TORPA-309145 format. One record per residue: residue in one letter; x, y, z of N, C-alpha, C in turn. Coordinates in steps of 0.001 Angstrom, whole numbers, padded with zeros to 6 digits, always signed. Atoms other than C-alpha are relative to their C-alpha. Last residue first. Layout:
N
AXYZXYZXYZ ...
% end
This chain:
284
L+000167-001076-000434+164419+219480+034429-000876+000843-001040 W+000330-000146-001576+164489+215800+034412-000292+001425+000286 E+000230-001331-000525+164751+215043+030694-000446+000228+001230 G-000976-000193-001088+165933+211459+030258+000198+001412+000256 K-001014-001066+000645+164163+211204+026804+000959+000278+001031 V-000427+000416+001330+162061+208079+027623+001126+000809-000564 T-000226+001512+000170+161444+208255+031383+000551-000495-001307 Q-000792+000504-001194+161741+211986+032056+000336-001333-000290 R-001399-000665-000019+160294+213464+028922+000970-000724+000863 Y-000509+000582+001268+157421+210813+028853+001456+000466-000210 I-000496+001479-000438+156666+211599+032673+000625-000526-001318 R-001210-000219-000932+156465+215319+031529+000657-001367+000413 S-001000-000363+000904+154152+214226+028653+001325+000436+000849 L-000557+001136+000497+152047+212377+031300+001027+000448-000959 W-000820+000651-001066+151586+215508+033559+000594-001248-000746 N+000845+000655-001249+150425+217465+030517+000861-000586+000931 N-000714-000277-001166+152057+219549+027728-000815-000114+001240 G+000495-000928-000814+150599+218361+024382+001205+000190+001150 R+000583-001371+000564+151400+215279+022606-000261+000842+001147 S+000188-001208-001018+153697+212294+023230-000592+001149-000794 T-001138-001038+000122+152945+209488+020696-000312+000995+001091 P-000620-000369-001209+150616+206337+020671+001396+000787-000277 E-000982+000817-000164+148636+206761+017615+000723+000237+001244 L-001136-000470-000797+145379+207979+016792+001236-000986+000000 G-000836-000717+000884+142788+207203+013897+001102+000773+000924 R+000349-001287+000131+140323+206123+016391+000718+000979-000758 G+001363+000205+000432+140880+202381+015971-000761+001522-000052 T+000106+000045+001548+144403+203398+015944-001385-000080-000357 L-000524-001192+000599+144178+204343+019669-000157-000004-001544 L+000892-001047-000320+142068+201592+020970+000278+001048-000715 R+001219+000095+000828+144168+198914+019115-001093+001072+000372 Y-000466-000218+001417+147389+200361+020408-001475-000213-000798 S-000035-001381+000291+146016+200335+023892+000269+000504-001349 D+001582-000224-000078+144912+196568+023625+000112+001688-000108 E+000742+000589+001209+148455+195765+022340-001357+000445+000044 Y-000529-000782+001234+150233+197811+025026-000751-000486-001350 W+000599-001367-000364+148100+196004+027865+000580+000982-001275 Q+001481-000041+000377+148829+192654+026339-000404+001492+000054 T+001052+000396-000909+152601+193299+027049-001326+000041-000804 S+000304+001499+000098+155685+193322+024627-001251-000340+000789 Q+000605+000336+001332+155704+197071+024282-000551-001468-000292 Y+000564+001162-000108+156118+197862+028018-000627-000540-001385 N-000516+000728-001222+158463+200620+028450-000600-001378-000119 H-001385-000111-000018+158268+202566+025105+000389-001023+001152 G-000706+000588+001364+154792+201381+023992+001515+000100+000443 L+000207+001353-000205+153260+202260+027652+000823-000896-001215 I-000673+000379-001036+154765+205653+027513-000150-001540+000121 A-001263-000096+000342+153429+206200+023996+000996-000560+001174 G-000248+001086+000796+150043+204969+025104+001590-000026-000436 A+000031+001282-000915+149859+207347+028001+000386-001298-000813 T-001385-000236-000722+150980+210190+025539+000110-001238+001062 Q-001181+000404+000893+148177+209021+023063+001428+000014+000598 A+000163+001404+000291+145475+209216+025791+001211-000580-000882 E-000294+000745-001170+146681+212503+027183+000099-001402-000182 D-001480-000085-000389+146698+214036+023808+000280-000871+001114 D-000919+000702+000914+143277+212559+023067+001424+000204+000151 L-001095-000627-000203+141194+213952+025904+001083-000768-000768 G-000362-000676+001252+137794+212977+024547+001307+000815+000131 L+000073-001501-000206+136594+212071+028012+000393+000740-001138 S+001386-000331-000456+136301+208380+027175-000336+001368+000198 L+000934-000042+001228+139570+208606+025406-001432+000131-000021 Y-000334-001087+000857+141170+209647+028467-000657+000136-001267 A+000752-001172-000772+139627+206890+030667+000075+001234-000825 E+001469+000228-000068+140729+204100+028244-000712+001407+000496 V+000497-000047+001444+144219+205338+027694-001349-000033-000089 L+000134-001465+000303+144446+205930+031444-000326+000200-001413 R+001448-000650-000729+143268+202331+032075+000075+001390-000403 H+001066+000292+000839+146261+201332+029707-001240+000552+000444 L-000055-000838+001146+148761+203256+031735-001159-000348-001033 A+000310-001228-000325+147550+201530+034924+000076+001022-001250 E+001553+000015+000040+147685+198135+033331-000434+001507+000299 P+000558-000065+001671+151331+198735+032389-001470+000048-000015 T-000061-001359+000873+151982+200266+035949-000324-000257-001493 H+001105-000536+000259+150637+197262+038034+000039+001279-000980 T+000556+000833+001370+153739+195197+038121-001214+000399-000416 T+000857+001190-000352+155322+197735+040566-000373-000597-001286 T-000724+001035+000040+158266+200276+039766-000579-001411+000292 Q-000431+000218+001397+155967+203029+038803+000980-001353-000206 F-000164+001552+000007+154352+202996+042279+000511-000453-001421 D-000627+000358-001170+154294+206723+042747+000407-001464+000411 E-000990-000906-000248+153707+208381+039366+000719-000635+001457 V-001102-000256+001159+152129+205574+037443+001035+000999+000670 V-000772+001233+000319+150205+204257+040293+001247+000332-000684 V-000809+000299-001029+149084+207509+041493+000935-001232-000148 R-001178-001191+000063+147860+208594+038125+001042-000333+001243 F-001051+000382+000928+145806+205402+037938+001200+000674-000188 R-000483+000944-000677+143880+206618+041103+001178-000667-001006 K-000797-000503-001201+143396+210114+039869+000747-001335+000592 I-001183-000676+000510+142243+208795+036375+000987+000344+001173 A-000970+001217+000368+139638+206698+037962+001338+000550-000317 A-000338+000751-001454+138117+209643+039976+000978-001074-000457 S-000914-000722-000302+138013+211594+036358+000569-000489+001574 Y-001282+000049+000730+136423+208762+034640+001257+000921+000814 H-000645-001158-000824+133665+208133+036885+001295+000138-000461 S-000185-001012+000991+132171+205747+034047+000286+001321+000883 R+001213-000684-000252+131092+203173+036601-000031+001297-000752 K+001138+000737+000386+133498+200601+035297-001386+000950+000069 L-000016+000025+001475+136292+203323+035552-001382-000731-000577 Y+000517-001098+000601+135438+203828+039076-000019+000251-001391 Y+001289-000104-000464+135842+200302+040247-000839+001408-000651 R+000940+000738+000797+138734+200012+037986-001411+000133+000401 G+000086-000600+001407+140495+202891+039839-000755-000837-000840 V+001096-001241-000093+139605+201476+043192-000161+000641-001275 E+001544+000439-000309+141061+198135+042408-000842+001161+000030 M+000591+000554+001448+144136+199857+040708-001359-000577+000310 E+000270-001092+000876+144842+201871+043946-000574-000513-001254 K+001060-000731-000706+144782+198718+046159-000602+001202-000953 G+001177+000911+000177+147028+196843+043799-001226+000710+000586 A+000335-000375+001450+149580+199772+044000-001268-000812-000317 L+000673-001365-000195+149417+199171+047844-000346+000416-001409 H+001301+000266-000687+150061+195323+047374-000769+001494+000030 D+000833+000344+001110+153090+196237+045054-001322-000155+000413 F+000223-001212+000890+154653+198160+047889-000850-000391-001177 A+000778-000846-000653+154120+195021+050085-000334+001434-000808 L+001340+000644+000033+155706+192733+047682-001100+000810+000730 D+000385-000165+001409+158701+195119+047166-001473-000635-000156 F+000301-001535+000176+159061+195435+050968-000528+000202-001461 K+001109-000236-000662+158837+191581+051394-000359+001446-000272 L+000863+000800+000643+161648+191017+048950-001581+000317+000400 I+000271-000805+001176+163614+193790+050697-001026-000704-001073 A+000905-001182-000220+163012+192205+053979-000156+000946-001222 S+001345+000175-000052+164201+188936+052729-001005+001230+000241 T+000294+000404+001227+167526+190278+051558-001717-000424+000061 A+000361-001101+000805+167846+192194+054897-000493-000469-001444 Y+001342-000110+000296+167429+189126+057167-000369+001245-001186 E+000687+001025+000957+170701+187665+056947-001559+000178-000372 S+000678+001142-000781+172165+190984+058310-000485-001082-000945 D-001030+001131+000094+174517+193245+056260-000620-001041+000856 P-000067+000182+001398+171761+196156+055757+001090-001510-000171 Y-000647+001259-000154+170829+195926+059442+000247-000554-001485 N-000759+000174-001138+169572+199641+060018+000982-001442+000225 E-000896-001043-000157+168407+200481+056533+001030-000119+001194 I-000769-000165+001161+166859+197348+055327+001102+000981+000327 V-000978+001272+000168+165598+196189+058751+000861+000230-000966 M-000859+000009-001032+164106+199679+059201+001076-001075-000026 R-001127-000854+000278+162711+199643+055825+000999+000126+001104 L-001096+000705+000994+160832+196478+056664+001136+000963-000382 A-000913+000926-000744+159195+198349+059720+001075-000678-000928 Q-000933-000789-000950+158073+201344+057640+000838-000859+000695 L-001064-000798+000967+156751+199094+054772+000944+000804+000987 A-000973+000985+000208+154912+196908+057519+001074+000558-000957 Q-000820+000207-001069+153272+199991+058786+001001-001137-000262 F-000849-001167-000024+152108+201098+055365+001016-000236+001279 T-001109+000020+001049+150706+197635+054753+000984+001186+000265 L-001027+000781-000307+148989+197729+058108+000968-000190-000965 G-000857-000418-001072+147044+200624+057202+001165-000852+000504 Q-001513+000465+000125+145997+199017+053949+000762+000660+000994 D-000579-001200-000177+142119+198788+054564+001531-000410+000086 R+000213-000124-001358+140666+195688+052898+000842+001457+000221 G+001130-000891-000369+140132+195439+049287-000070+000404+001261 V-000128-001399+000537+143520+194007+048434-001080+001070+000319 E+000223-000090+001564+143206+190967+050679+000106+001420-000494 D+001208+000834+000569+144680+191147+053963-000019+000039-001547 I+000590-000817+001184+148120+192248+055224-000986-001066-000554 Q+001419-000327+000017+148514+190580+058567-000726+000765-001075 D+000868+001178-000109+151699+188766+058152-001442+000200-000049 Y+000083+000489+001425+153365+192173+057107-000975-001260-000031 Y+001007-001100+000832+152446+193840+060354+000032-000734-001367 S+001263+000012-000744+153879+191179+062780-000768+000974-000771 L+000908+001046+000445+156584+190452+060080-001395-000042+000793 A+000502-000294+001350+158055+193895+060666-000925-001077-000441 L+000969-001066-000284+158350+193281+064482-000452+000442-001405 L+001315+000718-000487+159855+189791+063603-001002+001237+000278 Y+000683+000694+001223+162521+191564+061199-001263-000561+000716 Q+000660-001157+000961+163278+194205+063973-000750-000691-001113 A+001247-000478-000865+163714+191187+066494-000521+001271-000840 Y+001146+000801+000170+165881+189592+064001-000982+000484+000651 A+000584-000022+001400+168168+192533+063609-001222-000903-000277 A+000776-001196+000221+168511+192888+067352-000531+000010-001341 D+001516+000083+000277+169535+189534+067641-000971+000885-000095 E-000005+000698+001482+173257+190190+067337-001353-000223-000363 E-000185+001341+000082+173058+192550+070247-000270-000398-001332 T-001420+000330+000606+173642+196213+069860+000127-001489+000029 P-000335-000551+001319+170065+197375+070393+001162-000332-000678 Y-001201+000574+000411+169580+195242+073520+000142+000292-001463 F-000832+000264-001295+166923+196864+075941+001341-000467-000621 D-000085-001071-000915+164810+198836+073279+001112-000368+000961 I-000696-001245+000550+165211+196529+070508+000412+000896+000928 Y-001395+000538+000069+164349+193527+072895+000814+001055-000739 R-000619-000155-001049+161227+195574+073967+001528-000604-000071 Q-000325-001349-000336+160214+196033+070575+000715+000146+001156 A-001138-000411+000935+160337+192388+069692+000409+001311+000409 A-001198+000664-000460+158357+191561+072839+001123+000472-000800 A-000455-000533-001092+155747+194135+071840+001260-000600+000722 R-000496-001342+000111+155443+193049+068340+000472+000677+001263 S-001074+000320+000694+154908+189277+069332+000827+001436-000267 E-000938+000296-000894+152398+190541+071599+001317-000424-000376 P-000156-001172-000984+150368+192559+069069+001004-000553+001020 Y-000865-001002+000623+150979+189649+066512+000345+001101+000900 D+000306-000900-000897+149472+186729+068424+000906+001155-000167 R+000828-001109+000587+149702+184531+065536-000566+001109+000800 G+001500+000097-000451+150745+181693+067530-000773+001038-000685 Q+000219+001130+000598+154253+181635+065552-001573-000502+000355 H+000194-000163+001467+154422+185274+066192-000289-001416-000619 F+001150-000708+000171+153914+184804+070015-000420+000115-001552 S+001206+000870-000444+156483+182034+070142-001217+000776-000315 Y+000120+001103+000932+159090+184237+068058-001263-000870+000460 A+000596-000647+001322+158461+187337+070050-000058-001098-000816 Q+001365-000440-000273+158893+185232+073469-000603+000560-001531 M+000565+001223+000316+162102+183625+071756-001579+000214+000422 I+000214+000169+001408+163539+187097+071594-000873-001232-000339 L+000918-000936+000553+162904+187669+075228-000327-000228-001548 A+001499+000324-000269+164079+184183+076388-000965+001094-000729 R+000575+001034+001020+167445+184917+074871-001372-000394+000006 R-000137-000759+001291+167959+188248+076656-000413-001094-000891 A+001304-000942+000041+166560+186696+079916+000088+000516-001293 W+001228+000722+000365+168987+183793+079476-001139+001033-000093 S-000272+000067+001389+172024+186260+079498-001357-000740-000533 S-000872+001116+000518+170930+187132+083042+000026+000006-001553 Y-001328-000609+000355+169708+190478+084396+000983-001161-000511 P+000137-001356+000706+165862+189774+084374+001443+000437-000371 Y-001420-000376+000096+166203+186227+085924+000155+001330-000982 L-000657+000522-001046+162661+185581+087367+001573+000307+000020 R+000604-000491-001279+160648+187734+085049+001028-000350+001127 E-000237-001605+000047+162814+187188+081754-000375+000561+001484 V-001439+000020+000059+162845+183304+082413+000293+001677+000178 E-000521+000338-001337+159139+183479+083307+001612+000089+000283 S+000273-000971-000707+158462+185131+079826+000411-000103+001718 F-000872-000909+000314+159957+182290+078180-000142+001329+000789 Y-001423+000496-000602+158027+179918+080100+000839+000860-000420 Y+000037-000155-001332+154803+181946+079001+001219-000416+000816 A-000240-001373-000284+155773+182250+075481+000045+000209+001468 A-001402-000360+000007+155991+178548+075391+000402+001264+000294 D-000733+000636-001096+152633+177927+076880+001480+000438-000181 D+000414-000746-000987+151088+180306+074266+000835-000385+001223 T-000787-001178+000014+153120+178525+071539-000339+000953+001196 R+000621-000727-000991+152105+175088+072214+000576+001289+000203 N+000843-001000+000508+153332+173874+068891-000937+000499+001060 R+001189+000698+000416+154882+170512+070081-001226+001064-000115 S-000176+001274+000880+158352+171838+069695-001286-000649-000156 L-000257-000376+001371+157450+175223+071273+000035-001135-000849 E+001272-000462+000369+156392+173633+074485-000195+000462-001402 F+000935+001154+000046+159641+171839+074567-001425+000295-000219 E-000554+000877+001349+161609+174933+073885-001096-001014-000245 G+000423-000778+001302+159881+176790+076677+000063-000474-001231 R+001537+000297-000131+160572+173899+079126-000721+000670-001180 E+000210+001148+000627+164287+174327+078028-001332-000421-000075 F-000292-000137+001413+164136+177934+078859-000202-001074-000749 I+001130-000558+000375+162910+176993+082313-000174+000145-001533 Q+000949+000906-000280+165738+174743+082957-001267+000354-000402 D-000162+000878+001148+168117+177233+081480-000941-001133+000055 P+000537-000679+001230+166952+179889+083886+000030-001028-001189 T-000969-001057+000716+167268+177545+086772-000556+000644-001208 Y-000567+000524+001215+164354+176150+088749+001076+000962-000457 T-001075+000754-000400+163385+176997+092332+000851-000818-001234 E-001217-000741-000543+161466+179976+091350+001122-000800+000377 L-001194+000275+000719+159281+177931+088987+001200+000532+000628 S-000925-001179-000265+156205+177702+091282+001285-000392-000913 V-001035+000876-000553+153409+175359+089730+001200+001246-000024 S+000055-000308-001478+150275+177738+089375+001242-000576+000458 R-000785-001118-000207+150934+177899+085598-000114+000273+001380 D+000532-000601-001139+149315+174536+084941+001002+001149+000440 A-000730+000489-001105+150073+173757+081214-000434+000704+001255 A-001396-000664-000017+147294+174493+078846+000784-000454+001253 P+000041-001290-000554+144786+171709+078313+001169+000794+000174 G+000696-000144-001298+145329+168858+075889-000079+001434+000538 G+001128-000439+000349+146148+168819+072120-000677+000072+001283 G+000021-001210+001016+149975+168622+072515-001526+000517-000200 G-000561+000010+001093+149697+166409+075536-000066+001147-000882 G+000510+000993+001053+148669+167093+079073+000798-000129-001338 G+000423-000787+001242+149432+170320+080921-000676-001011-001017 C+001079-001079-000075+149694+169127+084299-000622+000340-001008 A+000988+000534-000488+151708+166123+083449-001199+000824+000225 A+000869+000695+001118+153662+168017+081151-001147-000884+000468 L+000735-000947+000699+154573+170278+083999-000912-000485-001118 S+000865-000535-000853+155847+167459+086158-000823+000980-000691 A+001139+001137-000213+157618+165748+083296-001027+000350+001015 T+000837+000460+001272+159374+168872+082043-001083-000904+000333 L+000791-001158+000430+160341+170057+085501-000727-000297-001218 I+001126-000068-000889+161447+166615+086597-000895+001054-000391 A+000775+001034+000364+163688+166372+083305-001137-000016+000904 A+000779-000337+001403+165177+169730+083890-001019-001006-000136 A+001062-001063-000384+166070+168784+087526-000886+000295-001065 I+001193+000591-000658+167604+165578+086231-001015+001065+000516 T+000781+000887+000972+169673+167333+083894-001148-000531+000516 R+000785-000878+000794+170922+169921+086369-001048-000811-000995 A+001200-000485-000821+171816+167060+088795-000812+001105-000781 L+000882+001160-000055+173791+165238+086065-001140+000728+000882 M+000620+000070+001422+175701+168616+085124-001347-001105-000008 K+000823-001062+000089+176493+169289+088809-000742-000110-001235 G+001072+000153-000982+177827+165648+089237-000996+001138-000075 C+000894+000885+000520+179968+165924+086059-001295-000216+000874 K+000677-000697+001070+181552+169134+087449-001076-000954-000636 M+000920-001082-000793+182407+167486+090823-000964+000567-001287 
% end
């Protein structure tokens, strides 16, 4: 009896796949015929159809079948599985708003389930994968950072935490890159005060990123151009202490010594406070 039921289910799934594939054509053909009623099929049969569409990269059709599982069998375990697969299918198809919406529904409906961590990770990816070139608006980068932080803080023991940390660091570095680009723009046009504001943001708020050595060097350049030797020397001192082996320090050292100056902390300015904190460990 049990074997008979399994055979009947297998035959029904094969019929569903064959009939809908005939309507939809091959991988490069038209979309599957969604007028075909799915109400007579079991949730696992419809789910398998979604997996089939996903296997041939028909992500929109895959998401449709997974959504039908959720619609027709909302209280089944298949609905829960189908919802996370919807989020994945939409993401694979680069429909990031729909992927985000499906992932958020999963988090709202099933916050304690095992796949909740993956749903949060997909939600974060829906922002992260849209981060454009440095010169574009960085609103999505901020949203990616917030969503990635949720993965790191809420699911620290999940398999996605390590990847989320890496992507968080890259997104953070991306924001610093934006500040550097704007700062360089102002520096080239001799708008030194505006440039200094941008480089200061990098040094103070993004000091763990790869852009900090260049930011300190650009501060040396900008302050020397304004005749603010104390600030220039202090920026050089921080650069020399933390990044002495870099080309940025060599360039700054050459600029300073060329004017009879040296990289040393002088005066009482924002850079001298950073020098005392990072070099001498004086935080008060």
